[in-house]
C-alpha positions as CSV (number, residue, x, y, z in Angstrom):
1,M,0.0,0.0,0.0
2,K,1.5,3.3,-1.0
3,P,1.6,6.1,1.4
4,P,-0.7,9.0,0.6
5,A,0.9,11.5,-1.7
6,R,1.9,14.8,-0.1
7,P,0.8,18.0,-1.7
8,L,3.6,19.8,-3.4
9,I,4.5,23.1,-1.7
10,T,5.8,25.7,-4.0
11,L,7.9,28.5,-2.4
12,H,7.5,31.9,-3.8
13,P,10.4,34.2,-2.8
14,T,9.3,37.5,-1.4
15,L,9.6,40.4,-3.8
16,P,12.1,43.1,-2.6
17,T,10.5,46.2,-1.4
18,Q,10.6,49.2,-3.7
19,Q,13.6,51.6,-2.9
20,R,12.7,55.2,-2.6
21,G,16.3,56.6,-3.2
22,V,16.5,58.6,0.1
23,I,20.0,57.3,0.9
24,L,21.2,58.3,-2.5
25,L,19.8,61.8,-2.0
26,F,21.6,62.1,1.4
27,T,24.8,60.8,-0.2
28,L,24.6,63.4,-2.9
29,V,24.0,66.2,-0.5
30,A,26.9,65.1,1.7
31,L,29.2,65.0,-1.4
32,A,28.1,68.5,-2.4
33,V,28.9,69.7,1.1
34,L,32.3,68.2,1.1
35,L,33.0,69.6,-2.4
36,V,32.0,73.1,-1.4
37,G,34.1,72.7,1.8
38,G,37.1,71.5,-0.2
39,I,36.9,74.3,-2.6
40,A,36.6,76.8,0.2
41,L,39.6,75.3,1.9
42,L,41.7,75.5,-1.3
43,R,40.8,79.2,-1.8
44,S,41.6,79.9,1.8
45,M,45.0,78.3,1.4
46,D,45.6,80.2,-1.8
47,G,44.7,83.5,-0.2
48,A,46.9,82.7,2.8
49,L,49.9,81.9,0.6
50,L,49.3,85.0,-1.5
51,Q,49.2,87.1,1.6
52,A,52.3,85.5,3.0
53,G,54.0,86.2,-0.4
54,N,53.0,89.8,-0.3
55,L,54.3,90.3,3.2
56,A,57.6,88.7,2.2
57,F,57.9,91.1,-0.8
58,R,57.0,94.0,1.5
59,R,59.7,93.0,4.0
60,D,62.2,92.7,1.2
61,L,61.3,96.1,-0.1
62,V,61.8,97.6,3.3
63,N,65.2,96.0,3.6
64,E,66.2,97.3,0.1
65,A,64.8,100.8,0.9
66,E,67.4,101.0,3.7
67,R,70.1,101.1,1.1
68,G,68.4,104.2,-0.5
69,M,68.2,105.9,2.9
70,A,71.9,105.1,3.7
71,K,73.0,106.5,0.3
72,A,71.0,109.7,0.8
73,I,72.4,110.2,4.4
74,T,75.9,109.6,3.3
75,L,75.4,112.2,0.5
76,L,74.3,114.8,3.0
77,S,76.9,113.9,5.6
78,T,80.2,113.3,3.7
79,G,79.2,113.4,0.0
80,D,78.6,116.3,-2.5
81,L,75.9,117.7,-0.3
82,A,77.9,117.8,2.9
83,S,78.6,121.5,2.8
84,E,75.9,124.0,3.6
85,G,76.7,126.0,0.5
86,N,76.1,123.0,-1.8
87,R,72.7,122.4,0.0
88,Q,71.5,126.0,-0.7
89,A,71.1,125.3,-4.4
90,H,69.4,122.6,-6.4
91,A,71.5,119.6,-7.3
92,L,69.2,117.8,-9.8
93,D,71.9,115.4,-10.8
94,K,71.9,114.2,-7.2
95,N,68.1,114.1,-7.0
96,Y,68.3,117.0,-4.5
97,S,66.0,120.0,-4.3
98,A,66.9,123.0,-2.0
99,T,63.1,123.7,-1.8
100,R,60.2,121.6,-0.7
101,L,58.8,119.5,-3.5
102,A,55.1,119.4,-4.3
103,S,53.6,116.3,-2.7
104,D,50.3,114.3,-2.7
105,A,47.9,113.9,0.2
106,H,50.2,111.2,1.7
107,G,53.3,113.5,1.7
108,I,55.0,111.6,-1.2
109,P,56.7,113.9,-3.7
110,N,54.9,114.0,-7.0
111,A,58.2,113.4,-8.8
112,L,58.1,109.9,-7.5
113,L,54.5,109.1,-8.5
114,S,55.0,108.7,-12.3
115,A,57.6,108.7,-15.0
116,A,56.1,111.9,-16.5
117,N,56.4,113.7,-13.2
118,W,60.0,112.5,-12.8
119,T,60.9,113.9,-16.2
120,A,59.2,117.2,-15.5
121,S,61.1,117.5,-12.2
122,G,64.3,117.6,-14.2
123,M,66.1,115.2,-11.8
124,T,68.7,113.0,-13.5
125,G,70.3,111.0,-10.6
126,A,70.7,107.4,-11.3
127,D,68.4,104.8,-9.7
128,I,69.8,102.0,-7.4
129,T,69.1,98.7,-9.2
130,D,69.7,95.2,-7.7
131,S,69.6,92.6,-10.5
132,T,69.6,89.7,-8.0
133,T,66.4,90.8,-6.2
134,G,64.9,92.6,-9.1
135,V,64.3,95.7,-6.9
136,T,64.8,99.3,-8.2
137,L,65.1,102.3,-5.8
138,R,64.6,105.9,-6.7
139,V,65.7,108.4,-4.0
140,V,64.8,112.0,-3.7
141,I,66.0,114.5,-1.1
142,D,64.3,117.9,-0.6
143,R,65.1,120.6,1.9
144,Q,62.0,121.7,3.7
145,C,62.2,125.4,2.7
146,V,60.2,127.6,0.4
147,A,63.2,129.3,-1.2
148,T,66.7,128.5,-2.1
149,G,69.8,130.1,-0.5
150,D,70.3,130.6,3.2
151,F,67.6,129.0,5.2
152,V,65.4,131.4,7.2
153,D,63.5,130.2,10.3
154,T,60.3,131.7,9.0
155,E,60.7,130.0,5.6
156,C,62.0,126.6,6.6
157,V,61.1,123.7,8.8
158,T,63.9,123.7,11.4
159,L,64.9,121.6,14.4
160,S,66.8,122.8,17.5
161,G,69.1,120.5,19.4
162,T,69.2,120.6,23.2
163,T,73.0,120.7,23.5
164,D,76.0,121.0,21.3
165,T,78.9,118.6,21.0
166,A,81.4,120.5,23.1
167,A,83.4,118.2,25.5
168,D,83.3,120.5,28.5
169,D,80.0,121.3,30.1
170,R,81.1,124.9,30.6
171,Y,81.1,125.5,26.8
172,R,77.9,123.7,26.1
173,R,75.0,125.8,25.1
174,V,71.5,125.3,26.5
175,N,70.1,125.2,23.0
176,A,72.1,124.4,19.8
177,E,71.5,126.5,16.7
178,E,68.5,125.7,14.5
179,R,69.1,123.7,11.3
180,P,66.9,123.0,8.4
181,V,65.1,119.6,8.0
182,Y,65.7,117.5,5.0
183,R,63.2,114.9,3.8
184,I,64.4,111.7,2.2
185,S,61.8,109.8,0.1
186,V,62.4,106.4,-1.5
187,R,60.3,104.6,-4.0
188,A,61.0,100.9,-4.2
189,D,59.8,98.9,-7.3
190,G,60.0,95.1,-6.9
191,P,58.9,91.9,-8.6
192,R,55.2,91.3,-9.5
193,N,54.6,95.0,-9.8
194,T,55.1,95.5,-6.1
195,Q,55.7,99.1,-5.1
196,A,56.3,100.8,-1.8
197,F,57.3,104.3,-0.6
198,F,59.4,105.1,2.4
199,Q,60.4,108.5,4.1
200,T,62.5,109.8,6.8
201,T,63.7,113.2,7.9
202,V,67.2,114.2,9.0
203,V,68.9,117.4,10.2
204,R,72.3,118.4,8.9
């Protein structure tokens, strides 16, 4: 006798549920945020590097400008402009003016602002050029007086010292004689079209 036949059971696999794409949407949003953040970081780094480079160029121009200042002070102290007589008249070949030069609102002589102004000033002194650093210096000295010749207190900017250089106190004056003020202006042109202006005043 045969055992009763068992009914065949057919297994139907469950159909996968329909995906809505929410995870994909979040992934795309996250990738977009990361992309924007990466771009912002790169731009920030580029800006920081550019600023650091500009500061380095600025510092180099400051160091180079000291050479121009030193040359002008030497010219007034022991050079062709060391004597008061030579400083009473213009010496355009030394970039020296016995009278105050016209300046802009920042006190920079107009002669240094452009090539046309430089030509119009009549100054012919040579620039200081450093081929290694690529920096060019143009130095101008102007006496802070309104007229050439002997300086007059009412027509010049002057400075009085407190004591003279006598070795013995008995011969030292309470106030030294007044002397005119000289303004030294330096324009420094460097690489990447960098440009800076420097000034100082001295008494001789």
